[in-house]
N, C-alpha and C positions, 0 to 999 in steps of 0.2 A: 801109644794109644792116647787119643785126644779126649779129655773128659769135659770139654767145653759143652755146655748145654745152651742151645739157641733159645732166645726169648721169643715166644710167638705172640702175635697179636691175638687178643682175646675175642676179637670180633669174628663172628662166623660168616658174616655177609659183607661184601664190598660196599663201600659208601661212595655216593656220587654227590658232588657239590651241585645242588640244584635248588633254586629258590622257587617255591610254590606257595601261593597264598593258602593259609590254613585258618579255620575257625575251630576253637576248642571250647567245649561245653561240658559242664558238670550239672548234675541234677540239683545241686545246692545253689547254683547261680541262675540269675534271670536271663542274662544275655551272654552270648558266646564271646570269647576273648579272641581278638584278631591277632594273627602272627604271620610269620613267614619261615619256611624251612631254611635251614643252613645246609643240611645234607639229608639224603635219604638212602635207604637200603631196601632190599626186598621184603624186610619184615618190620621196618620202622622208620623213624625220622628224628632229627634233632632240630629244635627251633628255639627261639628266644621269646620271652614274654615278660611283662611287668607283673603278672600274676604268679605268686609262688605256690603252684600246685603241689600237693603232698606226694612224697615218694610212695609208690604203690597205688595211687589213686587210679580208679577206672573211670575213664571219660569217653566222650564222643568227639570225633574230629571230622571236619569236612575239608578235604584238600582239593584245590582247583587244579585240574590237569589241562593244560593248553592243548589245542589240536596239534597233531604231529606235522601237519603240512597245510598248505593253503586250500587244498581241495576239500577239507573237512570243515564244516561250519560249527562254531560254538565250542565251548569248553565242556568237558565231562567232569564229574566230581567223584571223589572217593569218600564214601560215608563209612567211617571206621570206628569200631570200638577199640580204644587204646588203653595201655597201662603205662603210667609214668615209672620208668626204670631208673632215671637219674635226674637229680635236681642240683644245679650249682649256681652260685651267685657269680654274675659276670663282672659287675662294677658297682660303684657306690650309688649309681642312679637307679637302684632297685630293679635291675634287669636280671632275669634268671634264665639259665639254659635248661631245657627239658629234653631228655632222651626218652623217646616214647616207642613202645613196642606195639605193633598193630596185631590185635588178637583176631579180629575178623573184619571183613569189609564187603561192601558192594559198590559197584559203579552205578551212579545215578545221573540223570539228565538235569538240565537247568531248571525245569519246572519242579522237579522233586527237590532240588537244592534250595529253591526259593522258599519252600515250606519247612526247611530244616531248622532246628531240630525237633519241630513239633510232632512229626509223624514218627512212628516206631516201625 
């Protein structure tokens, strides 16, 4: 009888290496922080930033979604409420990795995105 226990990945959702532009905003800041995703999943994303957001912080994010093909015009945007689930220092240049869970979201058009984050 084999008593070997397989080590399972703790991740519940597959990750895709996908670079999307993202703005992250907290009520405490005046301006959104620009970043880019390193990977995404169905319920969150991982990005890098020079801003050390706090673990557990509840923020807003605007992710830019490029059109899937040439027949569609313009980008769509994902306006999401997120929670910072992981923060790690990347290097000595004060870059931080953020693992963010998407709590809720809505897809918005470019006109709505241009007013972001001012509208609720």
